[in-house]
Each structure stands twice: as C-alpha cells, then as structure tokens.
N, C-alpha and C positions, 0 to 999 in steps of 0.2 A: 737167653732170657732176654724179651725187649722189654725195659724199663723207661726207657723214653717216649713211650706212647700217653699222650694226652689224654685226660678222660673223655674230650669230646673225640678224637680219634678212635680211642676204643669203642665209645660210644654207636658210631657210625660201622665199626666192623661187625659188632654184634649186630645191630639191626639188618646187615647184609647179607652176613650169616644166617641169620634167621631169614630172611625176605628167601633167600636162596635155597633152603630148604625146605620150608613151608611151599613154595611156589606160587608166596604170593607176597606182598608189600603193604597191604591195605589195614596195618596194623599202627596202634601208638606204643611211642616206648614205657605207658603206664600200662597195658594189656597184657597180660597173664600168657606166658608160652602154650599152655597146655588149656589155654580159653578160647586161641587164635587156630587150633587145630592140630595144633603139635601131641605127641606123646612120646612113651619111654623109647622107644627106637629112633625117631627123630629129635631125640634131647641127644643120645649120643651121636649120633653124624653132628648135630650143633656143636656141643663139645670136643669133640675131636678135631673138626675145622678151627674152634676158637682156639684150642691149644696151640695148633700148629703155626696159627696166624702171628700168637703173643708168644710162642717159641718154647714154650713148657708145658708140660702135662696137668690138665685140671679134671681134677673130680667131677663126676657125675653126679655129685653132692649137691654142686653149688648149684646146677640149673634147678636142681628141687628145692632147694632154701632160696633162690634169689630168681621169682620166676617171672618179672621183667626186664626189657632190654635195659633199662635204668640201672635196677639191682643187679643184674647181672656183670653188666660192665665195671659198677664200683664193685661188687666181691672179687671181680678179678682185677682190678687196678690195684687194690688192697693186697690180692697175694703177690704180684709183680713187688711192691713195695717191700714186700716182706722179705720175700725170698731173695731182693736186690742188697736188703739192709746186712740179713745174715751171710750173703757171701761176702759182704767188702771188710777186706781184711781188718784184725785189729790193731787198734793204734796204743802206744803206751807211752807214758811220759816220766823222763826221767827225772 
C-alpha cells in the first residue's frame, strides 16, 4: 500500500485515470464523473486502475459517494491513511 503519496500527487493520478478512461481531459476537478460522460462500467475501470496505482483494493462505492476528482482523491487518501494506521505495529510502554 502506498502511503507516501501526497494529496496533490493523488489528485493528479485520479485526474489522469479519469482522462484515460473517459477519453477526454476537458473536465474540472470539481465536476461529477457521471456528468462528464462516465457510467458504471467506466467507474469500475477507474477504480481498478486507481487501486493498482495506489497498491490497494478500493471499493466501487467510493466513486459513487465521491463523484469528483477532488472528493475521490481525498477519500482514497483517507483510506490509505487509515490502512497505514491499522497496519502500524502497536507500541506499549512499560
């Protein structure tokens, strides 16, 4: 799992994946995926490619709940951070 990805880098990755899947790049980071020509089959491609890019499996529900580049990047960043926190070894004090 890539936890060293910055929010800006992740936003750039999401935008690039959307552009590749949609076959166009003339959308803003605040436009809905589904209003820019996306549909459920393309959404599954986006999530599969994004999951490979960040090194973890991502739920399809993320793109339905977070429909813009900005929102999706933030949601994936939060998931990566939560996964890193869960994977961190527990420390105890004596």
